[in-house]
Short mmCIF file of the C-alpha atoms (twelve columns), coordinates in Angstrom:
data_MODEL
# 
_entry.id   MODEL 
# 
loop_
_atom_site.group_PDB 
_atom_site.id 
_atom_site.type_symbol 
_atom_site.label_atom_id 
_atom_site.label_alt_id 
_atom_site.label_comp_id 
_atom_site.label_asym_id 
_atom_site.label_seq_id 
_atom_site.Cartn_x 
_atom_site.Cartn_y 
_atom_site.Cartn_z 
_atom_site.pdbx_PDB_model_num 
ATOM 1  C CA . MET A 1  0.000   0.000  0.000   1 
ATOM 2  C CA . THR A 2  1.334   3.414  -0.962  1 
ATOM 3  C CA . LYS A 3  1.737   5.980  1.798   1 
ATOM 4  C CA . ILE A 4  0.941   9.599  0.947   1 
ATOM 5  C CA . ASP A 5  3.196   12.338 2.261   1 
ATOM 6  C CA . TRP A 6  0.546   14.902 3.179   1 
ATOM 7  C CA . SER A 7  3.216   17.458 4.106   1 
ATOM 8  C CA . LYS A 8  3.558   18.163 0.364   1 
ATOM 9  C CA . TYR A 9  -0.020  19.442 0.316   1 
ATOM 10 C CA . PRO A 10 -0.357  22.386 2.686   1 
ATOM 11 C CA . ILE A 11 -3.748  23.399 4.007   1 
ATOM 12 C CA . ILE A 12 -5.073  26.605 2.453   1 
ATOM 13 C CA . PRO A 13 -6.570  28.754 5.202   1 
ATOM 14 C CA . GLY A 14 -10.175 29.707 4.544   1 
ATOM 15 C CA . TYR A 15 -10.584 27.332 1.589   1 
ATOM 16 C CA . ASP A 16 -13.749 25.232 1.764   1 
ATOM 17 C CA . PRO A 17 -13.748 22.567 -0.965  1 
ATOM 18 C CA . VAL A 18 -17.413 21.712 -0.433  1 
ATOM 19 C CA . GLN A 19 -18.428 25.361 -0.867  1 
ATOM 20 C CA . CYS A 20 -16.231 25.571 -3.972  1 
ATOM 21 C CA . LYS A 21 -18.017 22.505 -5.401  1 
ATOM 22 C CA . ARG A 22 -21.431 23.994 -4.634  1 
ATOM 23 C CA . GLU A 23 -20.527 27.274 -6.336  1 
ATOM 24 C CA . ALA A 24 -19.200 25.470 -9.412  1 
ATOM 25 C CA . HIS A 25 -22.349 23.354 -9.719  1 
ATOM 26 C CA . ALA A 26 -24.560 26.422 -9.282  1 
ATOM 27 C CA . ARG A 27 -22.619 28.255 -12.017 1 
ATOM 28 C CA . ILE A 28 -22.966 25.286 -14.380 1 
ATOM 29 C CA . ARG A 29 -26.706 24.961 -13.645 1 
ATOM 30 C CA . LYS A 30 -27.153 28.668 -14.380 1 
ATOM 31 C CA . GLU A 31 -25.127 28.511 -17.620 1 
ATOM 32 C CA . THR A 32 -26.982 25.421 -18.890 1 
ATOM 33 C CA . GLU A 33 -30.463 26.510 -17.822 1 
ATOM 34 C CA . GLY A 34 -32.910 26.121 -20.680 1 
ATOM 35 C CA . MET A 35 -30.489 24.151 -22.866 1 
ATOM 36 C CA . THR A 36 -31.506 20.967 -24.621 1 
ATOM 37 C CA . ASP A 37 -29.677 17.728 -23.801 1 
ATOM 38 C CA . ALA A 38 -27.624 18.084 -26.983 1 
ATOM 39 C CA . GLU A 39 -26.636 21.649 -26.055 1 
ATOM 40 C CA . VAL A 40 -25.597 20.538 -22.559 1 
ATOM 41 C CA . ARG A 41 -23.418 17.775 -24.050 1 
ATOM 42 C CA . GLU A 42 -21.812 20.357 -26.349 1 
ATOM 43 C CA . TYR A 43 -21.244 22.646 -23.338 1 
ATOM 44 C CA . TYR A 44 -19.343 19.884 -21.531 1 
ATOM 45 C CA . ARG A 45 -17.459 18.823 -24.688 1 
ATOM 46 C CA . CYS A 46 -16.225 22.383 -25.264 1 
ATOM 47 C CA . GLY A 47 -15.239 22.640 -21.610 1 
ATOM 48 C CA . ALA A 48 -13.241 19.428 -21.892 1 
ATOM 49 C CA . GLU A 49 -11.461 20.737 -24.993 1 
ATOM 50 C CA . ARG A 50 -10.583 23.996 -23.204 1 
ATOM 51 C CA . PHE A 51 -9.264  21.977 -20.264 1 
ATOM 52 C CA . ASP A 52 -7.090  19.857 -22.587 1 
ATOM 53 C CA . GLU A 53 -5.689  22.985 -24.266 1 
ATOM 54 C CA . ASP A 54 -4.919  24.568 -20.890 1 
ATOM 55 C CA . MET A 55 -3.155  21.419 -19.686 1 
ATOM 56 C CA . LYS A 56 -1.037  21.233 -22.857 1 
ATOM 57 C CA . ARG A 57 -0.054  24.876 -22.415 1 
ATOM 58 C CA . ARG A 58 0.826   24.369 -18.756 1 
ATOM 59 C CA . ARG A 59 2.891   21.256 -19.523 1 
ATOM 60 C CA . ALA A 60 4.783   23.163 -22.222 1 
ATOM 61 C CA . GLU A 61 5.511   26.004 -19.772 1 
ATOM 62 C CA . LEU A 62 6.785   23.547 -17.176 1 
ATOM 63 C CA . ALA A 63 8.954   21.788 -19.757 1 
ATOM 64 C CA . LYS A 64 10.659  25.094 -20.569 1 
ATOM 65 C CA . LYS A 65 11.749  25.542 -16.934 1 
# 
């Protein structure tokens, strides 16, 4: 079994992950309100593509360092 060194992950004072999740879900519900199922799927697909592009950019920046 792998042990995790939690000292690498400092606690962020004032950060509430559950509240962050609730806010994100509320934002998504608001943005997709009134959309058809196909439009909601497209919303998520575009979001996934943006995420992939951001990750590629971040990896390239880290590789330069």
